[in-house]
C-alpha positions as CSV (number, residue, x, y, z in Angstrom):
1,M,82.8,93.7,85.6
2,S,84.5,96.1,83.2
3,Y,87.9,95.4,81.7
4,H,90.3,97.1,79.2
5,L,91.8,95.7,75.7
6,Y,95.0,97.1,74.8
7,V,95.9,97.1,71.3
8,R,99.4,98.3,69.9
9,P,100.0,97.6,65.6
10,E,102.3,95.2,64.5
11,S,104.1,97.1,62.4
12,L,103.4,100.5,61.6
13,P,101.3,101.0,58.7
14,T,101.9,103.6,55.7
15,V,99.9,106.6,56.2
16,D,100.4,107.5,52.6
17,P,96.5,108.4,51.4
18,A,97.2,107.0,47.9
19,A,98.5,103.7,49.2
20,S,96.9,100.4,49.5
21,Y,96.6,99.7,52.9
22,P,97.5,95.9,53.8
23,V,95.2,94.8,56.6
24,P,96.7,95.9,59.8
25,R,97.3,93.1,62.3
26,F,97.5,93.5,66.2
27,D,99.1,92.4,69.3
28,W,96.8,92.9,72.4
29,V,96.1,91.9,75.7
30,L,93.3,92.1,77.5
31,L,92.9,92.9,81.7
32,D,90.3,92.7,83.9
33,A,89.0,95.4,86.6
34,S,92.0,94.0,89.0
35,G,94.7,94.3,86.3
36,A,95.2,91.1,86.1
37,V,95.9,89.6,82.2
38,I,93.4,87.0,81.4
39,A,93.8,86.8,77.4
40,R,96.7,87.6,75.0
41,G,97.1,87.4,71.4
42,E,99.7,88.1,68.8
43,G,99.5,89.2,64.9
44,E,95.6,88.9,64.7
45,G,93.5,91.3,62.7
46,Q,90.7,93.3,64.4
47,S,87.9,90.7,63.0
48,S,89.6,87.3,64.9
49,I,90.2,89.6,68.5
50,E,86.3,90.6,68.3
51,Q,85.0,87.1,67.5
52,T,87.4,86.2,70.8
53,L,85.6,88.7,73.1
54,A,82.5,88.0,71.2
55,Q,83.3,84.1,72.1
56,N,83.9,84.8,75.2
57,A,80.6,87.1,76.1
58,L,83.0,89.9,77.6
59,T,80.8,93.4,77.7
60,N,81.7,96.4,79.2
61,V,85.3,96.3,77.5
62,R,87.2,99.6,76.9
63,L,90.2,99.7,73.7
64,I,92.9,101.7,74.3
65,G,95.1,102.0,71.6
66,L,99.0,102.2,71.4
67,I,100.5,103.9,68.7
68,P,104.6,104.0,67.5
69,A,106.1,106.6,70.0
70,D,107.8,108.4,67.2
71,E,104.7,109.2,65.5
72,A,104.0,112.0,68.3
73,V,106.1,114.2,69.8
74,L,106.4,115.9,73.0
75,C,106.3,119.9,74.1
76,V,106.3,121.8,76.9
77,A,104.6,124.8,76.8
78,Q,105.0,127.6,79.6
79,L,101.4,129.1,80.1
80,P,100.8,131.3,82.6
81,A,96.7,130.7,82.6
82,R,95.0,128.6,85.1
83,Q,91.7,127.8,83.5
84,T,91.4,124.9,81.1
85,R,89.8,126.5,78.7
86,Y,92.4,130.1,78.3
87,I,95.5,127.3,78.3
88,R,93.5,125.6,74.9
89,Q,93.7,128.6,73.2
90,A,97.1,129.6,73.7
91,L,97.9,126.0,73.3
92,P,99.6,126.7,69.9
93,F,101.2,129.8,70.3
94,A,103.4,128.5,73.3
95,V,104.4,125.1,71.3
96,E,104.4,126.4,67.8
97,E,108.7,127.2,68.0
98,Q,109.2,124.0,69.0
99,L,107.4,122.1,66.1
100,A,109.2,121.4,62.6
101,Q,105.9,122.0,60.9
102,D,103.2,124.4,60.2
103,I,100.9,124.8,63.7
104,E,97.9,124.2,61.7
105,T,98.9,120.5,59.9
106,V,99.5,119.6,63.9
107,H,96.7,118.1,66.4
108,L,97.8,119.0,70.0
109,A,96.8,117.1,73.0
110,L,97.3,118.5,76.9
111,G,98.8,116.9,79.2
112,K,99.2,117.8,83.5
113,R,101.3,120.4,84.5
114,I,104.9,119.5,85.7
115,G,105.4,121.6,88.4
116,D,107.0,125.4,87.1
117,S,108.1,123.8,84.2
118,G,104.6,124.4,82.3
119,Y,102.3,122.2,81.0
120,R,103.4,118.9,79.0
121,V,102.1,118.9,75.2
122,A,101.6,116.1,72.9
123,A,101.4,116.8,69.0
124,I,100.9,114.7,66.4
125,D,100.4,115.4,62.9
126,H,96.7,115.5,61.5
127,Q,96.8,113.0,58.8
128,K,98.3,110.3,61.1
129,M,96.0,111.0,64.0
130,A,93.4,110.9,61.8
131,H,94.4,107.6,60.7
132,W,94.9,106.1,63.9
133,F,91.8,107.2,65.3
134,E,90.1,105.2,62.4
135,L,91.6,102.4,62.9
136,F,91.2,102.1,66.2
137,S,87.1,103.4,66.3
138,G,84.4,101.6,65.2
139,W,85.0,98.2,66.7
140,S,82.2,95.9,67.5
141,Q,81.4,96.3,71.1
142,L,84.3,98.1,72.1
143,Q,84.2,101.7,72.6
144,L,87.5,103.5,72.0
145,E,88.9,105.3,75.5
146,A,92.4,106.3,75.0
147,L,94.8,106.6,72.3
148,Y,98.9,106.7,73.5
149,P,102.1,106.8,72.0
150,D,103.6,103.2,73.5
151,A,106.6,104.5,75.3
152,S,104.6,106.7,77.1
153,L,103.2,103.8,79.4
154,L,106.9,102.5,80.5
155,P,106.7,102.6,84.0
156,I,108.6,104.9,86.2
157,E,109.6,104.3,89.6
158,Q,112.9,105.3,91.4
159,Q,114.9,105.6,88.5
160,E,115.2,108.3,85.8
161,W,115.1,106.8,82.7
162,S,113.4,103.5,81.7
163,I,114.2,101.4,79.0
164,C,112.5,98.4,77.5
165,L,113.9,96.2,74.6
166,D,110.9,95.2,72.5
167,G,112.7,93.3,69.4
168,P,115.0,95.4,67.1
169,V,113.1,98.5,69.3
170,A,113.9,100.0,72.4
171,L,111.3,102.3,74.3
172,V,112.4,104.7,76.6
173,A,111.1,107.2,78.9
174,N,111.7,109.0,81.7
175,R,110.4,111.0,84.5
176,S,109.6,114.2,83.1
177,G,107.1,112.0,80.5
178,E,109.3,112.4,77.8
179,W,109.3,109.5,75.7
180,L,111.6,107.9,72.5
181,R,111.1,104.9,70.4
182,L,114.5,104.2,68.3
183,Q,116.1,101.2,67.1
184,V,118.3,99.5,70.0
185,G,122.0,99.3,68.2
186,N,121.6,103.4,68.7
187,L,121.2,103.5,71.9
188,P,124.8,103.9,72.9
189,L,124.1,107.1,70.8
190,I,122.1,108.6,73.2
191,A,123.9,108.0,76.4
192,D,124.8,111.3,76.9
193,N,121.4,112.7,76.1
194,L,120.2,110.0,78.7
195,A,122.8,111.9,81.4
196,T,121.9,115.5,81.0
197,G,121.1,115.1,84.9
198,V,124.4,114.3,86.1
199,T,125.8,117.1,88.0
200,E,128.5,117.0,90.7
201,E,126.4,116.0,93.5
202,I,124.7,113.5,91.1
203,A,127.5,110.9,89.8
204,T,125.4,108.9,87.5
205,E,122.1,108.7,86.3
206,R,119.6,106.0,87.4
207,V,119.0,103.8,84.2
208,T,116.4,100.6,84.0
209,L,116.7,98.3,81.4
210,V,114.4,95.9,80.8
211,G,113.8,92.6,78.0
212,S,113.1,89.4,77.8
213,S,115.7,86.8,78.4
214,E,115.9,86.5,74.3
215,D,116.3,90.0,73.9
216,L,119.2,91.3,76.9
217,S,121.2,87.9,74.9
218,R,120.6,89.0,71.6
219,H,121.6,93.0,72.3
220,S,124.4,92.2,74.8
221,A,127.1,94.3,73.1
222,T,124.8,97.4,72.6
223,I,123.6,97.3,76.4
224,T,127.3,96.9,77.7
225,A,128.3,100.0,75.1
226,L,125.7,101.9,76.4
227,A,126.7,101.0,80.6
228,A,130.2,102.0,79.2
229,S,129.7,105.4,79.0
230,G,130.5,105.9,82.8
231,T,127.8,108.4,83.5
232,L,124.5,105.6,83.8
233,E,123.8,103.6,86.8
234,L,122.6,100.5,85.0
235,Q,120.2,98.4,85.8
236,Q,119.3,95.1,83.8
237,K,116.0,93.5,84.7
238,T,114.3,90.3,82.8
239,L,111.1,90.6,81.8
240,E,108.6,87.5,82.3
241,V,105.6,89.0,80.4
242,T,106.2,90.9,76.7
243,A,106.5,94.5,76.2
244,L,102.7,95.0,75.8
245,E,102.1,93.7,79.0
246,L,104.3,95.4,80.8
247,L,102.9,98.9,79.1
248,A,99.0,97.7,80.2
249,I,100.0,97.0,83.7
250,A,101.6,99.8,84.3
251,H,99.5,101.6,83.1
252,H,96.7,100.1,84.9
253,Q,98.6,100.8,88.2
254,R,99.0,104.0,87.1
255,L,103.2,103.8,87.3
256,C,102.8,106.2,84.2
257,D,101.7,109.6,83.6
258,P,101.0,109.4,79.6
259,V,99.3,112.0,77.4
260,N,96.0,111.1,75.6
261,L,95.8,112.1,72.1
262,C,91.9,111.5,71.9
263,E,91.3,115.2,72.5
264,G,89.6,118.4,70.5
265,P,88.4,116.5,67.1
266,Y,89.2,113.3,67.9
267,S,87.6,113.1,71.5
268,V,86.1,109.9,72.6
269,V,81.8,110.3,73.2
270,D,80.6,107.0,74.7
271,R,77.3,106.9,73.2
272,S,77.0,103.4,74.5
273,R,76.8,104.4,78.0
274,S,75.4,107.0,79.8
275,P,76.9,108.1,82.9
276,L,73.6,107.5,84.3
277,Q,73.8,103.8,83.2
278,P,74.3,102.8,87.4
279,W,71.6,104.8,88.0
280,K,69.0,103.8,86.3
281,P,67.2,101.1,88.4
282,A,67.5,104.1,91.0
283,I,65.9,106.5,88.5
284,A,63.4,104.3,87.5
285,I,61.9,103.1,91.0
286,A,61.6,106.8,91.8
287,C,59.9,108.1,88.4
288,L,57.3,105.1,89.1
289,W,57.1,106.4,92.8
290,F,56.6,109.8,91.3
291,L,53.8,108.5,89.0
292,V,51.7,106.7,91.8
293,Q,52.0,109.6,94.5
294,L,50.7,112.1,91.6
295,G,48.1,109.9,91.2
296,I,47.4,109.6,94.7
297,E,47.5,113.5,95.1
298,A,45.0,113.8,92.2
299,G,42.9,111.4,93.4
300,M,42.5,112.7,97.0
301,G,42.4,116.3,95.4
302,V,39.2,114.9,93.1
303,Y,37.8,113.5,96.5
304,Q,38.1,116.7,98.6
305,Q,37.0,118.7,96.1
306,Q,33.8,117.0,96.0
307,Q,34.0,116.5,99.9
308,A,33.6,120.4,100.1
309,Q,31.4,120.7,97.8
310,Q,28.8,118.6,99.5
311,F,29.7,120.6,102.8
312,E,28.5,123.7,101.0
313,Q,25.8,122.4,100.1
314,Q,25.1,121.3,103.7
315,A,25.9,124.2,104.9
316,M,23.5,126.3,102.3
317,A,20.8,123.8,103.2
318,L,20.9,125.2,106.9
319,Y,21.1,128.1,106.2
320,Q,18.1,128.8,103.8
321,Q,16.1,126.9,106.5
322,S,17.0,129.8,109.2
323,F,17.0,132.4,106.7
324,P,15.0,131.6,104.0
325,D,14.1,134.8,103.2
326,D,17.9,135.9,102.3
327,R,18.4,135.7,98.8
328,R,21.8,137.5,98.6
329,T,23.8,134.9,100.6
330,H,25.5,132.1,98.8
331,S,28.4,129.3,99.4
332,G,30.7,131.9,98.5
333,N,29.9,134.6,101.3
334,V,27.5,132.0,103.9
335,R,30.9,132.1,106.0
336,R,31.6,135.7,105.8
337,V,27.7,136.8,106.6
338,V,26.9,134.4,109.8
339,E,30.6,135.3,111.6
340,G,28.9,139.5,110.9
341,Q,25.9,137.8,112.4
342,L,27.4,136.6,115.5
343,R,29.5,139.3,115.6
344,Q,26.7,141.9,115.8
345,L,24.8,139.6,118.7
346,G,27.9,139.6,120.3
347,T,28.4,143.4,120.5
348,S,24.4,143.6,121.6
349,G,25.7,141.6,124.7
350,Q,23.5,139.6,127.1
351,E,20.6,141.2,129.4
352,A,20.6,139.4,132.9
353,D,18.6,141.3,135.7
354,F,19.0,140.7,139.5
355,L,17.6,137.6,140.0
356,T,19.1,136.1,137.1
357,L,22.7,137.1,137.9
358,L,21.8,135.9,141.6
359,K,20.6,132.9,140.6
360,Y,24.1,132.1,138.3
361,V,26.2,132.8,141.4
362,G,23.6,130.8,143.8
363,Q,24.2,127.9,141.4
364,Q,28.0,128.0,141.1
365,Y,28.5,128.5,144.8
366,T,26.7,125.0,145.1
367,R,28.8,123.3,143.1
368,L,32.1,125.2,144.8
369,P,34.3,122.6,145.9
370,G,34.9,124.1,150.0
371,K,31.5,126.6,149.6
372,N,31.7,126.6,153.8
373,A,35.1,128.5,153.2
374,V,33.3,131.3,151.6
375,T,31.3,134.0,152.9
376,F,28.3,136.5,151.6
377,N,29.0,139.8,153.2
378,S,27.1,142.2,151.1
379,L,25.6,142.1,147.4
380,N,25.2,145.4,145.3
381,Y,22.9,145.4,142.2
382,S,22.9,148.9,140.0
383,Q,20.3,148.9,137.2
384,A,21.8,150.9,135.2
385,R,24.8,148.9,134.7
386,G,23.3,145.8,134.5
387,E,26.0,144.9,137.5
388,L,25.4,142.7,140.6
389,V,28.6,143.4,143.4
390,V,29.3,140.7,145.8
391,D,31.4,141.2,148.6
392,L,33.0,137.8,149.6
393,R,35.5,136.7,152.0
394,A,37.1,133.1,151.6
395,D,40.2,131.5,153.7
396,S,42.1,131.9,150.1
397,F,42.4,134.0,147.3
398,D,41.7,130.6,145.2
399,K,38.4,130.3,146.3
400,L,37.1,133.3,144.8
401,N,39.3,132.9,141.7
402,A,37.3,129.6,141.3
403,L,34.3,130.8,141.4
404,R,34.8,134.1,139.0
405,G,36.0,131.3,136.3
406,A,32.9,129.0,137.3
407,L,30.9,132.2,136.2
408,V,32.8,132.5,133.1
409,N,32.1,129.6,132.3
410,T,28.6,130.1,131.8
411,G,29.1,133.0,129.4
412,L,29.1,136.0,131.9
413,E,31.7,138.5,132.9
414,A,32.9,138.1,136.1
415,D,35.8,140.3,137.7
416,I,37.3,140.1,141.2
417,G,38.3,143.9,142.3
418,S,39.2,144.8,145.5
419,V,41.3,141.7,147.1
420,V,43.0,142.2,150.1
421,N,45.0,139.6,151.4
422,E,44.8,138.7,155.4
423,S,46.1,136.5,158.1
424,S,42.6,134.2,157.7
425,G,42.3,134.2,154.5
426,A,41.4,136.8,151.6
427,R,38.4,139.3,150.7
428,G,37.5,140.9,147.3
429,R,34.2,142.3,145.8
430,L,33.3,139.8,142.7
431,T,31.0,142.5,139.6
432,I,29.3,140.2,137.7
433,S,27.1,141.4,134.7
434,G,25.6,139.7,131.3
435,G,28.2,138.4,128.8
C-alpha cells in the first residue's frame, strides 16, 4: 500500500545563508491509498517523524512538502507554442515583466493551461527554492514527490474563492489557480480584489470561508467586516479537521490543481523505485524461461548436428559400396551426384518389347474390377517406337481410365486417345510404352 506524508513547516525559517538556522519543526499528516488520515502530528522535528514511520513499519511513503504560499507567486504565460520543449524555452521571456526581480534569479515551474488565458506559472526565488528543496530532501525511507505553496491546495468546488483560517493566517485561493497568504486582519482590505468578477449579471462573488470553531469565533469581527462589503456572498463552514488535513485531503481527492515547484534543477528523481518495479517478478520469470529455452535450443542444435554427421557418414558408406572407384564424391556433393545419375537413368528410358508390354497389360487386366465389361478389339505394336496400341471397349470410360492408371503405377507410360462415348459404353485406344 502506498502512503502520502504531507509536511508543512510550523513557522517560516529565515533563508539568510549567514544566519544560523533553528531546528525546523513541522506539522504533518499521513494519508493511506484511500485518502484516509491514519496519523498526524504537530510541532515535531524531522527525526521524530521518521521514527514514528519506522516504528509502524511503513514503507513506500511519498513526501509532499507544503511551503508558505507567500514564498511563491503566480504568473500567467501567454505562449502560442504547444510542445513542452518550446514552451519552457520561451517561459522566462513570457513572465519577465510580471516579476519584480531579475529573471535569472527566479525558478519557474510550469503548470497547466487555463483555457485561452495561457499557462499558469509558479515563480519563486532560486535561493528560497534551494532552501526548501534541501529541507525536504534526504528524509530517511521517504522520497520527495512534490513541493506546493500551501494555499494552492485549498479545495475549489462551486465557489469562486476559498478562504481557510489557520490561526492568525488566512489562506486564499480561487478557481483560476491564484493563491494568497496573509494575516486574517487584512482580509477586509482585499474584499475588492475578491469581487473582481462581479458584473451587472453577477451581483455578488461566491466565497467559502472555513476554519475551526475557535478561529471563527476569534476572528468574528474581521469576518463581519469582510461580509459587509456587499459584493461577496460569504458562506461559513466549521472545520472538523486541521487546516493541514483539509489541504492534504483536497489534494488527494483532486479538488485543487496546484503547480509542483519540483521542476528543472529541482526535479525529483526517484532512484529508490524503478517504474519497472511491479513487473520485476514477471521479468525474472521471462528471463529464466528465455535462458532455459536457449539451453534447450542449444542442446537440440548440438544433437541434430551430431545426427546429421552420422547420416552423412552412413550415406557415404552406402555410396562407396556402390561406387568404390569414385574418389571425387564427398558428403557435400553426394546428393547432387546421385540426383544427376537418377536423372540420367530417367532420360534413357526403360526398354520394353511386345511381350513385356503385353504381359503388363494382361496382369493389370486380370486385377481390374469388373474386367468382364472390358473387351480388346485389336492390338498393334510398333517396334520402332516401342509402343503397344490396344483398341478397347468398356461399359464406361472409368474402366478404361482405371486400366491406364494401373499401368502407370507399374512405371510404364500409358495414355488413352480417340475416346468415343456411345450409348452402350465407351471405346478408345490405349497406348503403352516403357517408362
